[in-house]
C-alpha positions as CSV (number, residue, x, y, z in Angstrom):
1,M,-66.0,-11.2,64.4
2,P,-69.0,-8.8,64.7
3,N,-66.7,-6.0,64.9
4,E,-64.8,-6.7,61.9
5,M,-68.7,-6.8,60.1
6,M,-69.4,-3.6,61.2
7,T,-65.8,-1.9,59.9
8,L,-66.6,-3.2,56.5
9,V,-70.1,-2.0,56.1
10,N,-68.9,1.8,57.3
11,A,-66.1,2.0,55.2
12,K,-68.6,1.0,52.1
13,E,-70.8,3.8,53.4
14,D,-67.6,6.5,53.6
15,P,-68.4,9.4,51.2
16,A,-64.8,9.9,50.5
17,I,-64.0,6.9,49.3
18,E,-66.9,6.5,47.1
19,E,-65.8,10.4,46.1
20,R,-62.2,9.0,45.0
21,K,-63.9,6.2,42.9
22,K,-65.9,8.3,41.1
23,V,-63.1,10.3,40.3
24,V,-60.6,7.0,39.1
25,E,-63.5,6.2,36.3
26,D,-64.1,9.9,35.1
27,L,-60.5,9.6,34.2
28,K,-60.1,6.3,32.5
29,K,-63.1,7.5,30.4
30,E,-61.2,10.5,29.4
31,M,-58.2,8.2,28.4
32,A,-60.0,6.1,26.5
33,K,-61.5,9.2,24.0
34,P,-59.2,9.3,20.9
35,K,-56.7,12.1,20.8
36,V,-57.3,15.1,18.5
37,V,-53.8,15.9,17.2
38,P,-53.0,19.4,15.7
39,E,-53.2,19.8,12.2
40,E,-49.5,20.9,12.0
41,K,-48.4,17.6,13.8
42,Q,-50.3,15.2,11.2
43,R,-48.0,16.0,8.0
44,K,-46.2,13.7,6.8
45,F,-42.4,14.5,6.7
46,S,-39.9,14.1,3.5
47,K,-37.2,11.4,3.6
48,E,-34.7,14.1,3.3
49,E,-36.4,16.1,6.1
50,V,-36.3,12.7,8.1
51,T,-32.6,12.6,7.5
52,Q,-32.1,15.7,8.9
53,I,-33.7,15.8,12.3
54,V,-32.0,12.5,13.0
55,Q,-28.3,13.6,12.0
56,E,-29.6,16.9,14.3
57,Q,-30.3,14.7,17.0
58,L,-27.0,12.8,16.7
59,E,-25.0,15.6,17.0
60,K,-26.7,16.8,19.5
61,S,-26.4,13.6,21.8
62,E,-22.9,12.4,20.9
63,P,-19.6,14.2,19.9
64,K,-18.2,13.9,16.5
65,E,-14.8,13.1,17.9
66,E,-16.5,9.6,19.4
67,L,-17.7,8.6,16.0
68,T,-14.3,9.8,14.0
69,A,-11.9,7.4,15.7
70,K,-14.5,4.3,16.7
71,D,-16.7,4.2,13.6
72,L,-14.7,4.9,10.3
73,Q,-12.8,1.5,8.6
74,K,-9.3,1.1,8.5
75,I,-7.4,2.5,5.4
76,I,-4.6,1.0,3.4
77,V,-1.6,3.3,3.0
78,V,0.3,3.3,-0.2
79,T,3.3,5.6,-0.5
80,G,4.8,6.1,-3.8
81,G,0.9,5.6,-5.0
82,A,1.5,7.7,-8.0
83,G,4.6,5.8,-9.1
84,F,5.3,2.7,-11.3
85,I,5.2,-0.3,-8.7
86,G,2.8,1.4,-6.7
87,T,0.1,2.6,-9.6
88,H,-0.2,-1.2,-10.6
89,L,-0.4,-1.8,-6.7
90,I,-3.4,0.2,-5.8
91,K,-5.2,-1.3,-9.2
92,E,-4.9,-4.7,-8.0
93,L,-6.4,-3.7,-4.3
94,N,-9.5,-2.0,-6.9
95,D,-10.0,-5.2,-8.5
96,Q,-9.9,-7.0,-5.0
97,G,-12.9,-4.2,-4.1
98,R,-10.6,-2.0,-1.8
99,E,-11.2,1.5,-2.5
100,D,-10.7,2.6,1.4
101,I,-6.8,4.0,0.3
102,L,-4.5,6.9,1.0
103,L,-2.5,7.7,-1.8
104,V,1.1,9.2,-1.1
105,D,2.9,10.9,-3.4
106,D,4.6,13.5,-5.0
107,L,2.7,14.9,-7.9
108,T,4.4,17.8,-9.0
109,D,5.4,15.9,-12.3
110,P,2.3,16.3,-14.4
111,R,2.4,13.3,-16.4
112,K,1.3,11.5,-13.1
113,I,-2.0,12.0,-13.8
114,H,-2.2,9.5,-16.4
115,N,-1.2,6.6,-14.0
116,I,-3.7,7.4,-11.1
117,N,-7.1,8.8,-13.1
118,T,-8.3,5.6,-13.2
119,L,-7.7,4.4,-9.9
120,K,-9.8,4.2,-6.8
121,F,-8.8,5.6,-3.7
122,Q,-10.1,7.4,-0.7
123,D,-7.3,9.8,0.0
124,Y,-4.3,11.6,-1.1
125,A,-1.2,13.0,1.1
126,D,1.4,14.7,-0.1
127,K,4.7,12.7,0.8
128,N,6.2,15.9,2.7
129,K,3.1,16.0,4.9
130,F,2.4,12.3,4.9
131,L,4.6,11.6,8.7
132,E,2.9,14.1,10.3
133,L,0.0,12.3,9.4
134,L,0.9,9.3,10.0
135,G,1.0,9.7,13.6
136,F,-2.6,11.0,13.9
137,L,-3.9,7.8,11.8
138,A,-1.9,5.5,13.9
139,E,-2.5,6.9,17.6
140,N,-6.3,6.4,16.4
141,K,-6.2,3.0,14.8
142,M,-7.1,4.1,11.5
143,I,-4.6,2.1,9.5
144,E,-5.2,-1.6,8.3
145,R,-1.9,-1.7,6.7
146,I,0.9,0.1,4.7
147,Y,3.0,-0.2,1.5
148,H,5.7,1.7,1.3
149,L,6.9,1.8,-1.8
150,G,8.0,5.7,-2.3
151,A,11.5,6.5,-3.1
152,E,14.2,8.3,-5.2
153,S,15.7,5.3,-7.5
154,S,17.4,7.7,-10.1
155,R,20.6,5.9,-11.0
156,F,21.7,9.4,-12.0
157,C,21.3,10.8,-8.2
158,T,24.5,11.2,-6.6
159,D,23.2,13.5,-3.7
160,G,24.0,11.4,-0.6
161,K,22.3,13.8,1.8
162,Y,19.0,13.7,0.1
163,L,18.7,9.6,-0.3
164,M,19.6,9.2,2.9
165,E,16.9,11.9,4.1
166,N,14.7,10.5,1.2
167,N,15.3,6.5,1.6
168,F,16.9,5.6,4.5
169,Q,15.7,8.1,7.4
170,Y,11.6,8.3,6.1
171,T,11.9,4.4,5.6
172,C,13.2,4.1,9.5
173,N,10.4,6.7,10.9
174,I,7.6,4.5,9.1
175,M,9.2,1.6,10.5
176,D,9.2,3.1,14.0
177,N,5.6,4.0,13.9
178,C,4.5,0.6,12.6
179,H,6.2,-0.8,15.6
180,M,4.5,1.6,18.4
181,H,0.8,0.8,17.1
182,N,1.2,-2.9,15.7
183,I,0.7,-1.8,11.9
184,P,1.6,-4.0,9.1
185,L,4.4,-2.9,6.6
186,V,6.0,-3.4,3.6
187,Y,8.3,-1.4,2.0
188,A,10.7,-1.5,-1.1
189,S,14.3,-2.7,-1.0
190,S,16.3,-3.5,-3.8
191,A,18.6,-5.7,-5.3
192,A,21.0,-2.7,-5.7
193,V,22.2,-3.4,-2.6
194,Y,23.8,-6.9,-3.5
195,G,26.6,-4.7,-5.4
196,Q,28.5,-5.8,-8.2
197,V,29.0,-9.5,-9.4
198,N,31.5,-10.5,-11.8
199,T,29.4,-12.2,-14.6
200,L,32.0,-15.1,-15.7
201,A,32.4,-16.0,-12.2
202,A,28.2,-16.3,-12.4
203,E,28.2,-18.5,-15.5
204,D,30.9,-20.7,-14.2
205,A,29.5,-21.1,-10.7
206,D,26.9,-24.0,-9.5
207,D,24.1,-22.8,-7.5
208,S,25.5,-22.3,-4.3
209,Y,27.2,-18.8,-6.0
210,V,24.0,-17.8,-6.3
211,L,22.5,-18.7,-3.6
212,T,25.6,-17.2,-1.1
213,S,25.9,-13.8,-3.9
214,F,22.0,-13.2,-3.5
215,D,21.1,-14.4,-0.2
216,D,18.1,-12.1,1.6
217,C,19.1,-13.2,5.2
218,R,22.5,-11.4,4.5
219,D,23.3,-7.8,4.9
220,N,27.1,-8.0,4.7
221,Y,27.5,-6.4,0.9
222,V,29.1,-3.6,-0.5
223,P,27.0,-0.7,-2.3
224,K,28.1,0.9,-5.1
225,S,25.9,4.0,-4.9
226,F,24.0,5.8,-2.4
227,Y,20.9,4.8,-3.4
228,A,22.2,1.3,-3.0
229,M,23.7,2.2,0.7
230,S,20.4,3.7,1.5
231,K,17.9,0.6,0.9
232,L,20.8,-1.7,2.3
233,Q,21.0,0.7,5.5
234,A,17.2,0.4,6.1
235,D,17.0,-3.1,5.8
236,R,19.7,-3.7,8.5
237,Y,17.6,-0.9,10.7
238,S,14.5,-3.6,10.0
239,R,16.3,-6.6,11.7
240,K,15.8,-5.0,14.7
241,F,12.2,-5.6,14.6
242,M,12.5,-9.2,13.9
243,P,12.6,-10.9,17.7
244,N,9.3,-9.2,17.9
245,H,6.8,-11.6,16.9
246,Q,4.1,-9.0,17.1
247,D,5.4,-7.0,14.5
248,R,5.2,-7.6,10.8
249,I,7.8,-5.3,9.0
250,I,8.8,-6.7,5.7
251,G,11.2,-5.6,3.2
252,L,11.5,-6.5,-0.4
253,R,14.7,-6.5,-2.4
254,Y,12.8,-6.1,-5.8
255,F,15.5,-6.8,-9.1
256,N,14.6,-5.8,-12.4
257,V,10.7,-5.1,-12.2
258,I,10.0,-5.0,-16.0
259,S,6.7,-4.2,-17.8
260,E,5.3,-3.3,-21.5
261,G,5.4,0.5,-20.6
262,E,1.9,1.0,-18.7
263,H,2.7,3.6,-16.0
264,E,6.0,4.4,-17.0
265,Q,5.8,7.3,-18.9
266,H,7.0,9.8,-16.2
267,K,10.2,7.5,-15.8
268,D,12.0,9.1,-18.8
269,D,15.9,7.1,-18.4
270,M,14.4,5.0,-16.1
271,K,11.8,3.2,-17.9
272,S,12.3,-0.6,-17.5
273,A,14.2,-2.6,-19.9
274,L,11.2,-4.4,-22.0
275,C,9.3,-0.7,-21.8
276,W,12.2,1.2,-23.6
277,M,13.0,-1.9,-26.0
278,T,9.7,-2.0,-26.9
279,E,9.2,1.9,-27.6
280,Q,12.7,1.8,-29.2
281,Y,11.7,-1.0,-31.6
282,K,8.4,0.6,-32.5
283,K,9.8,3.9,-33.2
284,D,13.4,3.2,-34.8
285,G,12.3,-0.6,-35.7
286,E,15.7,-1.1,-34.0
287,I,17.0,-2.0,-30.6
288,L,20.1,-0.5,-29.3
289,L,21.8,-2.3,-26.5
290,Y,25.5,-2.0,-25.0
291,E,28.3,-3.8,-26.1
292,G,28.6,-7.0,-24.4
293,S,25.1,-7.3,-23.4
294,K,25.0,-10.8,-24.5
295,E,26.9,-11.6,-21.2
296,I,25.3,-9.3,-19.3
297,K,22.0,-10.4,-17.3
298,R,19.7,-9.6,-14.8
299,D,16.4,-11.2,-13.0
300,F,13.7,-9.7,-14.9
301,V,10.3,-9.9,-13.3
302,H,6.8,-8.5,-14.5
303,V,5.1,-5.7,-12.7
304,K,2.3,-8.0,-12.3
305,E,3.9,-10.6,-10.8
306,A,5.8,-8.4,-8.3
307,V,2.6,-6.7,-7.2
308,R,1.2,-10.5,-6.7
309,M,4.2,-11.4,-4.3
310,T,4.1,-8.1,-2.8
311,I,0.5,-8.7,-1.6
312,N,1.6,-12.2,-0.7
313,A,4.4,-11.3,1.5
314,M,2.3,-9.0,3.5
315,R,-0.6,-11.9,3.6
316,R,1.7,-14.8,5.1
317,G,5.1,-13.0,5.6
318,S,6.4,-12.6,9.0
319,S,9.3,-9.6,9.7
320,G,12.4,-10.3,7.4
321,I,13.9,-9.4,4.0
322,Y,12.7,-11.2,1.1
323,N,14.0,-11.2,-2.6
324,I,11.4,-10.3,-5.3
325,G,12.1,-12.1,-8.7
326,T,12.0,-15.2,-10.9
327,G,15.0,-16.7,-9.9
328,T,16.3,-17.1,-13.6
329,A,18.9,-14.6,-15.2
330,K,18.5,-13.6,-18.8
331,S,20.5,-11.4,-21.0
332,F,19.1,-8.0,-22.2
333,Y,20.1,-9.3,-25.5
334,D,17.7,-12.3,-25.2
335,L,14.9,-9.9,-23.8
336,A,15.4,-7.9,-27.2
337,A,15.1,-10.6,-29.0
338,D,11.7,-11.4,-27.6
339,I,10.7,-8.7,-28.9
340,V,12.3,-9.0,-32.6
341,E,10.7,-12.3,-32.5
342,K,7.0,-11.4,-32.3
343,D,7.5,-8.9,-35.5
344,F,7.9,-11.9,-38.2
345,G,9.3,-9.4,-40.9
346,S,12.1,-8.7,-39.1
347,D,15.3,-10.7,-37.5
348,Y,18.1,-10.3,-35.2
349,T,20.3,-7.7,-37.4
350,N,17.7,-5.0,-36.0
351,I,19.1,-5.6,-32.7
352,K,22.5,-3.3,-32.7
353,F,25.4,-2.5,-30.1
354,I,26.8,0.7,-29.0
355,P,29.6,1.3,-26.6
356,M,28.4,1.6,-22.9
357,P,29.4,5.7,-21.2
358,R,32.1,5.6,-18.5
359,G,29.6,6.8,-16.2
360,I,27.3,4.0,-16.4
361,A,30.0,1.3,-16.4
362,E,31.2,2.5,-12.8
363,G,28.7,0.3,-10.5
364,Y,27.3,-1.2,-13.3
365,Q,25.5,-4.6,-12.1
366,N,26.4,-7.1,-14.6
367,F,24.6,-10.1,-13.5
368,T,21.8,-10.2,-10.9
369,Q,19.5,-13.2,-10.0
370,A,17.2,-13.7,-7.0
371,N,17.6,-16.7,-4.4
372,M,14.1,-17.7,-3.5
373,S,14.7,-20.4,-1.3
374,N,13.3,-17.7,2.0
375,F,10.6,-16.3,-0.2
376,P,7.2,-17.4,2.1
377,I,5.1,-18.8,-0.9
């Protein structure tokens, strides 16, 4: 014990230890003094300068490629977005608060500016460049869903090579990309796939006739034009994806989609029946129909209802083919009568008849009525 006490006393008197203690105390006092910041470092930065400094630091620390693929919100793609149904679809998406839309179309026709100049969309791509762009967007998981409504729809187009490339093969390429990258797809088919149905047989038959004649679960129909063939072949191609429950590839067979004329000015002779009848009556005070129009019946569905069904099919439908119609056939004469009835100073004498040209009569559908039993909602 005495030896231990002696050691402690000697340690306390050691000059080296005392010197180190003094150095530590002086250092503590120095650190406690207020720091003097150079004048150039005391100034306040503006909001813009702070933003620029932060941006420069981000660019130095993180590559732009990582931010692009990781942080960008997925977009909605609408092909044919400057067309009749496509324009109304984008308008409805805007009303639902969606503006992150890629509009795909061919804007060669200057009249289409009136279809899209009030729409809100994030980006545009020409239809001839879209398939190349689609591969990049799909690989980087930048697409939420695709509405493929673009197609050549003129009944006067007889170029089978062009129609099969533009309508069939183009659509199949989109299907394949959506399958490989698990992207939900709704594409436009047509009631034209059902071919020509005998009007008198349709009038005399019961409901089973309509169910079998316009059955969207079958594809064994005989198309009467290259347009109808291009659509039917696309439907047949889509069937191969149905067994895969991870896919959502949906074809919609649109019947006669009509409107009062909004976003149809670019369609010329392809305007909907309600549109051209309304325009003709306002201009000439009469409506000219083909002979037999009291017996010629179609399933007319308003574009707003068609858009509602299109969006619901995307939300709730599984892979398949579905009719888009009302399930009720109406004659061209009755449609014209509805327009005339709105004018209380007129009567049915303002509806007149002319012969149907032979070129139109060939392959003309005299009766359509959607079988809606398969539609998901």
